[in-house]
C-alpha positions as protocol buffer text, in pm:
chain_id: "A"
residue {
  index: 1
  type: MET
  ca { x: -4246 y: 984 z: -7268 }
}
residue {
  index: 2
  type: PRO
  ca { x: -4104 y: 1139 z: -6941 }
}
residue {
  index: 3
  type: ASP
  ca { x: -3739 y: 1190 z: -6899 }
}
residue {
  index: 4
  type: ASP
  ca { x: -3594 y: 960 z: -6638 }
}
residue {
  index: 5
  type: ARG
  ca { x: -3256 y: 1135 z: -6602 }
}
residue {
  index: 6
  type: PRO
  ca { x: -3201 y: 1299 z: -6264 }
}
residue {
  index: 7
  type: ALA
  ca { x: -3215 y: 1665 z: -6263 }
}
residue {
  index: 8
  type: PRO
  ca { x: -2869 y: 1836 z: -6273 }
}
residue {
  index: 9
  type: ALA
  ca { x: -2751 y: 1947 z: -5918 }
}
residue {
  index: 10
  type: HIS
  ca { x: -2778 y: 2299 z: -5853 }
}
residue {
  index: 11
  type: PRO
  ca { x: -2475 y: 2514 z: -5945 }
}
residue {
  index: 12
  type: ALA
  ca { x: -2442 y: 2616 z: -5581 }
}
residue {
  index: 13
  type: LEU
  ca { x: -2383 y: 2261 z: -5459 }
}
residue {
  index: 14
  type: ALA
  ca { x: -2041 y: 2282 z: -5667 }
}
residue {
  index: 15
  type: LEU
  ca { x: -1900 y: 2583 z: -5458 }
}
residue {
  index: 16
  type: ASP
  ca { x: -1621 y: 2485 z: -5234 }
}
residue {
  index: 17
  type: ASP
  ca { x: -1647 y: 2597 z: -4882 }
}
residue {
  index: 18
  type: THR
  ca { x: -1267 y: 2638 z: -4858 }
}
residue {
  index: 19
  type: VAL
  ca { x: -1263 y: 2868 z: -5157 }
}
residue {
  index: 20
  type: HIS
  ca { x: -1583 y: 3024 z: -5157 }
}
residue {
  index: 21
  type: GLN
  ca { x: -1511 y: 3226 z: -4829 }
}
residue {
  index: 22
  type: ARG
  ca { x: -1473 y: 3584 z: -4913 }
}
residue {
  index: 23
  type: VAL
  ca { x: -1105 y: 3650 z: -4808 }
}
residue {
  index: 24
  type: ARG
  ca { x: -982 y: 3317 z: -4929 }
}
residue {
  index: 25
  type: LEU
  ca { x: -1150 y: 3370 z: -5266 }
}
residue {
  index: 26
  type: GLY
  ca { x: -964 y: 3700 z: -5276 }
}
residue {
  index: 27
  type: ILE
  ca { x: -633 y: 3558 z: -5184 }
}
residue {
  index: 28
  type: LEU
  ca { x: -656 y: 3295 z: -5471 }
}
residue {
  index: 29
  type: THR
  ca { x: -758 y: 3553 z: -5712 }
}
residue {
  index: 30
  type: VAL
  ca { x: -468 y: 3789 z: -5636 }
}
residue {
  index: 31
  type: LEU
  ca { x: -219 y: 3495 z: -5619 }
}
residue {
  index: 32
  type: SER
  ca { x: -359 y: 3392 z: -5972 }
}
residue {
  index: 33
  type: GLU
  ca { x: -251 y: 3718 z: -6107 }
}
residue {
  index: 34
  type: THR
  ca { x: 104 y: 3666 z: -6045 }
}
residue {
  index: 35
  type: ARG
  ca { x: 385 y: 3400 z: -6007 }
}
residue {
  index: 36
  type: GLU
  ca { x: 428 y: 3459 z: -5640 }
}
residue {
  index: 37
  type: CYS
  ca { x: 343 y: 3744 z: -5396 }
}
residue {
  index: 38
  type: LYS
  ca { x: 482 y: 3887 z: -5074 }
}
residue {
  index: 39
  type: PHE
  ca { x: 281 y: 3859 z: -4763 }
}
residue {
  index: 40
  type: ALA
  ca { x: 264 y: 4216 z: -4707 }
}
residue {
  index: 41
  type: THR
  ca { x: 166 y: 4300 z: -5056 }
}
residue {
  index: 42
  type: LEU
  ca { x: -130 y: 4055 z: -5037 }
}
residue {
  index: 43
  type: ARG
  ca { x: -211 y: 4185 z: -4673 }
}
residue {
  index: 44
  type: ASP
  ca { x: -238 y: 4532 z: -4804 }
}
residue {
  index: 45
  type: GLU
  ca { x: -427 y: 4451 z: -5138 }
}
residue {
  index: 46
  type: LEU
  ca { x: -705 y: 4297 z: -4928 }
}
residue {
  index: 47
  type: GLY
  ca { x: -682 y: 4528 z: -4636 }
}
residue {
  index: 48
  type: LEU
  ca { x: -630 y: 4244 z: -4381 }
}
residue {
  index: 49
  type: THR
  ca { x: -426 y: 4226 z: -4049 }
}
residue {
  index: 50
  type: ASP
  ca { x: -142 y: 4006 z: -4028 }
}
residue {
  index: 51
  type: GLY
  ca { x: -333 y: 3770 z: -3802 }
}
residue {
  index: 52
  type: ASN
  ca { x: -648 y: 3735 z: -4004 }
}
residue {
  index: 53
  type: LEU
  ca { x: -445 y: 3662 z: -4324 }
}
residue {
  index: 54
  type: ASN
  ca { x: -216 y: 3412 z: -4150 }
}
residue {
  index: 55
  type: ARG
  ca { x: -532 y: 3227 z: -4046 }
}
residue {
  index: 56
  type: HIS
  ca { x: -671 y: 3216 z: -4398 }
}
residue {
  index: 57
  type: LEU
  ca { x: -329 y: 3122 z: -4539 }
}
residue {
  index: 58
  type: ARG
  ca { x: -293 y: 2839 z: -4309 }
}
residue {
  index: 59
  type: ILE
  ca { x: -654 y: 2687 z: -4416 }
}
residue {
  index: 60
  type: LEU
  ca { x: -547 y: 2713 z: -4791 }
}
residue {
  index: 61
  type: GLU
  ca { x: -203 y: 2587 z: -4730 }
}
residue {
  index: 62
  type: GLN
  ca { x: -361 y: 2278 z: -4543 }
}
residue {
  index: 63
  type: ALA
  ca { x: -590 y: 2240 z: -4852 }
}
residue {
  index: 64
  type: GLU
  ca { x: -253 y: 2223 z: -5057 }
}
residue {
  index: 65
  type: LEU
  ca { x: -424 y: 2530 z: -5270 }
}
residue {
  index: 66
  type: LEU
  ca { x: -112 y: 2766 z: -5190 }
}
residue {
  index: 67
  type: ARG
  ca { x: 242 y: 2728 z: -5092 }
}
residue {
  index: 68
  type: VAL
  ca { x: 419 y: 2926 z: -4829 }
}
residue {
  index: 69
  type: ILE
  ca { x: 782 y: 3019 z: -4884 }
}
residue {
  index: 70
  type: LYS
  ca { x: 969 y: 3179 z: -4593 }
}
residue {
  index: 71
  type: GLY
  ca { x: 1311 y: 3339 z: -4654 }
}
residue {
  index: 72
  type: TYR
  ca { x: 1514 y: 3660 z: -4647 }
}
residue {
  index: 73
  type: GLU
  ca { x: 1519 y: 3977 z: -4855 }
}
residue {
  index: 74
  type: GLY
  ca { x: 1854 y: 4109 z: -4746 }
}
residue {
  index: 75
  type: ARG
  ca { x: 1867 y: 4064 z: -4374 }
}
residue {
  index: 76
  type: ARG
  ca { x: 1473 y: 4097 z: -4335 }
}
residue {
  index: 77
  type: PRO
  ca { x: 1268 y: 3784 z: -4306 }
}
residue {
  index: 78
  type: CYS
  ca { x: 1015 y: 3770 z: -4581 }
}
residue {
  index: 79
  type: THR
  ca { x: 728 y: 3537 z: -4691 }
}
residue {
  index: 80
  type: TRP
  ca { x: 610 y: 3475 z: -5040 }
}
residue {
  index: 81
  type: LEU
  ca { x: 300 y: 3287 z: -5141 }
}
residue {
  index: 82
  type: ARG
  ca { x: 245 y: 3087 z: -5453 }
}
residue {
  index: 83
  type: LEU
  ca { x: -69 y: 2923 z: -5590 }
}
residue {
  index: 84
  type: THR
  ca { x: -36 y: 2550 z: -5650 }
}
residue {
  index: 85
  type: ARG
  ca { x: -184 y: 2358 z: -5949 }
}
residue {
  index: 86
  type: GLN
  ca { x: -450 y: 2242 z: -5724 }
}
residue {
  index: 87
  type: GLY
  ca { x: -511 y: 2597 z: -5616 }
}
residue {
  index: 88
  type: ARG
  ca { x: -563 y: 2707 z: -5981 }
}
residue {
  index: 89
  type: ALA
  ca { x: -781 y: 2408 z: -6049 }
}
residue {
  index: 90
  type: ALA
  ca { x: -985 y: 2505 z: -5747 }
}
residue {
  index: 91
  type: LEU
  ca { x: -1019 y: 2861 z: -5835 }
}
residue {
  index: 92
  type: ARG
  ca { x: -1120 y: 2776 z: -6207 }
}
residue {
  index: 93
  type: ALA
  ca { x: -1379 y: 2538 z: -6065 }
}
residue {
  index: 94
  type: GLU
  ca { x: -1506 y: 2808 z: -5842 }
}
residue {
  index: 95
  type: VAL
  ca { x: -1546 y: 3061 z: -6104 }
}
residue {
  index: 96
  type: ALA
  ca { x: -1714 y: 2803 z: -6337 }
}
residue {
  index: 97
  type: ALA
  ca { x: -1983 y: 2723 z: -6056 }
}
residue {
  index: 98
  type: LEU
  ca { x: -2040 y: 3097 z: -6002 }
}
residue {
  index: 99
  type: GLU
  ca { x: -2084 y: 3154 z: -6388 }
}
residue {
  index: 100
  type: GLN
  ca { x: -2342 y: 2874 z: -6377 }
}
residue {
  index: 101
  type: LEU
  ca { x: -2523 y: 3044 z: -6086 }
}
residue {
  index: 102
  type: VAL
  ca { x: -2519 y: 3393 z: -6290 }
}
residue {
  index: 103
  type: SER
  ca { x: -2642 y: 3216 z: -6600 }
}
residue {
  index: 104
  type: ARG
  ca { x: -2923 y: 3052 z: -6432 }
}
residue {
  index: 105
  type: LEU
  ca { x: -3025 y: 3370 z: -6249 }
}
residue {
  index: 106
  type: ARG
  ca { x: -3028 y: 3566 z: -6570 }
}
residue {
  index: 107
  type: SER
  ca { x: -3220 y: 3300 z: -6751 }
}
residue {
  index: 108
  type: ALA
  ca { x: -3461 y: 3304 z: -6470 }
}
residue {
  index: 109
  type: THR
  ca { x: -3498 y: 3684 z: -6465 }
}
residue {
  index: 110
  type: ALA
  ca { x: -3531 y: 3722 z: -6860 }
}
residue {
  index: 111
  type: GLU
  ca { x: -3843 y: 3531 z: -6837 }
}
residue {
  index: 112
  type: PRO
  ca { x: -4138 y: 3740 z: -6790 }
}
residue {
  index: 113
  type: GLU
  ca { x: -4287 y: 3683 z: -6447 }
}
residue {
  index: 114
  type: ALA
  ca { x: -4624 y: 3476 z: -6417 }
}
residue {
  index: 115
  type: GLU
  ca { x: -4908 y: 3679 z: -6278 }
}
residue {
  index: 116
  type: SER
  ca { x: -5034 y: 3543 z: -5956 }
}
């Protein structure tokens, strides 16, 4: 008897365009490793310019995946960044989708190739 259930969606469809972009994925990953991070530290860690990092931070902040906190360290202005709950959840979902893709690829390459 044929199985009438729809085939599961390809894992690539679970990738989030906001998170999956290389720089934004890097930002979320670095922020997941700490409670908060200074703008300059994140910029240097990812090898970005101030403008490039700002552009990506704005997108992530609008998506409510991170929080930008502005203040002072002594008399110097300072910006700190924090991952939100939604940001942590989005990063976990992205990693899960990537793991499914890798698993699927490994399964496909583990089988002997059919001869043409």
